SEVOLO-83508 format. One line per 5 residues: number of its first residue (from 0); their letters; for each residue x, y, z of C-alpha. Coordinates in steps of 0.05 Angstrom, whole numbers, padded with zeros to 5 digits. Example, Ala and Ser with C-alpha at 12.3 -4.5 7.8 and 13.67 -1.06 7.14 Angstrom:
<atoms>
0> as> 00246 -00090 00156 ~ 00273 -00021 00143
</atoms>
This chain:
<atoms>
0> xxxxx> -00020 00140 -00095 ~ -00018 00070 -00066 ~ -00071 00051 -00015 ~ -00036 00015 00042 ~ -00097 00002 00086
5> xxxxx> -00172 00011 00090 ~ -00218 00007 00150 ~ -00286 00036 00170 ~ -00293 00070 00103 ~ -00225 00105 00110
10> xxxxx> -00172 00096 00056 ~ -00100 00104 00079 ~ -00053 00125 00024 ~ 00020 00143 00019 ~ 00047 00181 -00041
15> xxxxx> 00114 00167 -00073 ~ 00165 00223 -00066 ~ 00116 00264 -00024 ~ 00169 00293 00023 ~ 00173 00361 -00011
20> xxxxx> 00105 00387 00010 ~ 00105 00369 00084 ~ 00178 00352 00096 ~ 00162 00296 00146 ~ 00136 00225 00144
25> xxxxx> 00061 00226 00135 ~ 00000 00190 00107 ~ -00064 00213 00074 ~ -00131 00190 00102 ~ -00190 00196 00055
30> xxxxx> -00261 00192 00078 ~ -00324 00210 00038 ~ -00289 00262 -00005 ~ -00248 00292 00051 ~ -00173 00284 00057
35> xxxxx> -00126 00296 00116 ~ -00051 00287 00120 ~ -00026 00257 00186 ~ 00044 00261 00214 ~ 00068 00189 00226
40> xxxxx> 00113 00209 00283 ~ 00060 00239 00329 ~ -00007 00226 00293 ~ -00024 00300 00288 ~ -00062 00328 00228
45> xxxxx> -00015 00367 00182 ~ -00067 00390 00133 ~ -00139 00378 00112 ~ -00194 00349 00154 ~ -00238 00288 00164
50> xxxxx> -00293 00278 00217 ~ -00268 00276 00289 ~ -00288 00203 00301 ~ -00251 00181 00238 ~ -00191 00224 00257
55> xxxxx> -00187 00188 00324 ~ -00189 00120 00289 ~ -00133 00140 00243 ~ -00091 00166 00301 ~ -00101 00100 00339
60> xxxxx> -00082 00061 00277 ~ -00019 00103 00268 ~ 00001 00090 00341 ~ -00007 00015 00331 ~ 00029 00013 00263
65> xxxxx> 00082 00067 00270 ~ 00141 00021 00254 ~ 00108 -00008 00192 ~ 00088 00062 00169 ~ 00159 00088 00176
70> xxxxx> 00185 00028 00137 ~ 00134 00043 00082 ~ 00155 00116 00083 ~ 00226 00096 00068 ~ 00202 00052 00011
75> xxxxx> 00159 00109 -00017 ~ 00216 00159 -00011 ~ 00259 00114 -00055 ~ 00202 00098 -00104 ~ 00195 00025 -00084
80> xxxxx> 00131 -00015 -00077 ~ 00095 -00004 -00011 ~ 00073 -00060 00035 ~ 00001 -00065 00058 ~ -00013 -00054 00132
85> xxxx> -00067 -00089 00171 ~ -00130 -00048 00183 ~ -00164 -00034 00249 ~ -00211 -00090 00268
</atoms>
C-alpha cells in the first residue's frame, strides 16, 4: 500500500491491483485510525469515513491532482511503482 502523498495528518494511499473491490479509480485517505476510499473521477466517498473537514481537504486535493492520480492509477493497475504527488500546502 504505497503512500503517494501526506498533508495535514492525512495519508493518501493507493493499493496495487485494487480495482476488484470498487471497480473504479480511487484512493484511500487515512486519518487518525479512520479510512475512506474516494473516487478519483468525482471526489465522492465510496466507502468508510473521515472527519468532514479532512474529507473536504482530500476532495480539493483530488480536484487539483486528478490527472496525476489517474496516471498513478494506471501504474498501480499494472503493478508498477507509483509516483509521489505534491501535498496541499
